[in-house]
N, C-alpha and C positions, 0 to 999 in steps of 0.2 A: 761594404764599408767604404766611406769616402776618404781619400787621402789627399792632403794638400802638401805638395813638395815645396811650395814656395812660402817661406815664412813671411815675406813682405806682403803677400796677399792677406794673411791672417792679421798682420799689424794694421794694414789699411782698413780691413773690415772692423777691427776693434775700435779704431779711431773714429770711423764714421758712425758706428753704433754709439759710442761715447758722446759725440756731438749731438746726435739725434735725441738722445735721452735728456741731456741737459738743456738743449734748445738755446733760446736767446739769452739766457742768463749768462752764458760764457762770454757773449759778445757785448753785453750791456756795459755801460759806463755810468759814472755819476755825473749829473749836471746840477749845478748849484744856482738857486735863485739869487740874482745879484742886480740891484738897481744902480750900482756904481760901476759903470763901464770903466775898465782900466785902472781901478784903484781898489785896494783891499776893503772888504766889508760888504755886507748885504744891505744894511741900514733899513731894516723893516720898520723901524720906529720913526721914520721921517715921512713927509707927505708924498714923496715920489714912489714909495714902496709898493702901493697897490698897482695892479696891472693885469694884463691879459696874458694867458699862457702862451699865446702866439707872439707876444712881444719879444724882442731880442734881449731878454734879461736872464739868459742862461749862460753860466760860465763853467768851464771844465776844471778850473783851479779851485781847490777847497778854500783858499783864503780870499777868493774874489779878485785876485790880480789877473791881468790879462784882458783880452777883448771878449766881450759877450757875443753870443750868437743865439740862434733859434733852437727850439726843442728838437731833439732827435729821438724818434720813436724807439721804444724798448729799453731806454735808459732808466735809471733810478733818479727821481727828483729829490733834491736835498734842499731844505730851507734851513740853513743859512750859509752864506759864504763869509767866512770871518767869524767874529764873535760879537757883533753889535746888533744882532737881529732880535732884540728883546721886546719889541712892540708887537702890535697886531697888524695883520695884513690880509686883504682879500684878493685872491687871484681868480679871475674869471676864466672859465674853461671855454674859450671861444676858438680854439683850434679845431678844425673839422673833426679830426679823429686823433686822439692821443693814446699811445700805448705805453703803459708803465711797467717796468720791471719791479718797481717798488717806490715807496715814498717815505722820506725821513724828515722829521722836524727836530732839529738839534736845539733850537731855542726859539722863544716867541710863540705867538698864537696865530695859527694859519687857518684860513677858511678857503676852501676851493669851491667857488660859487658856480652855480649852474649857468651855463651859457649856451651857445649854439653848437658846441661840440659834444663829444662823448669821451669818457675815459674807459679804456679797455685794459684789463690786467693781463700781462703775459706771464705764463708759467705760474709759479706759486709766488704771488706778489707779497712782499714784506712791507708792512707799515710799522715804522719805528718812531715813537713819539717820546722824546726825552722827558724826564721828570720835571714838572713845573710848566710844561708846554701843553698846548692843545692843538688838535687837528680836527677840523669840522669839514665834512664833505657833503655838499648839497647837490652835487653833480651826480647823475646816475652812473653807476659802475657796471661795466659789462664784463662778465667772466663766466665761462662755461666749464665746469668741471675742475677749475683751478682752486687752490687753497689760498685763503686769505690768512696771513700770519701777522699777528700784532705783537710787537715787543716794546720794551721801554715802559716806564712808569707814568707817562703822560696820558692824557685823555684823548681817545679817538671816538668821534661821533659821526654817524651817518644820518642824514635827514633826507627823507624821500619827499 
């Protein structure tokens, strides 16, 4: 019989096991597509909304306020920042390699167009498309053994 006299060792083992099982999901954050740097709103319905995934159109604030930055792998991509993203927008996947923890469309119609990059799903990727919205993905998705979860009443379409 093995005996562990040190409870701290057991705690550390449990914590490490917990993080290993949950993986990147615990460390992922939300990033919001936002073409209005430093002002609230995503404005997917204006002419500046389309863009490239590699563009600095990602905001960490849900209302789109604050400075934009570039995509951080493993995060969840959320389209929209604010409440004015009612139009259609095409975002080209031209970042060499993008890893997603999930993708959410809160409003509007989003197309992730095939570019020079690839989309890799990390963990069990969640795709949430709100009612009245659409998400169309023409970029190949890479995932091995992961589960793709779709929630929301909106339409999710994959085109190969």
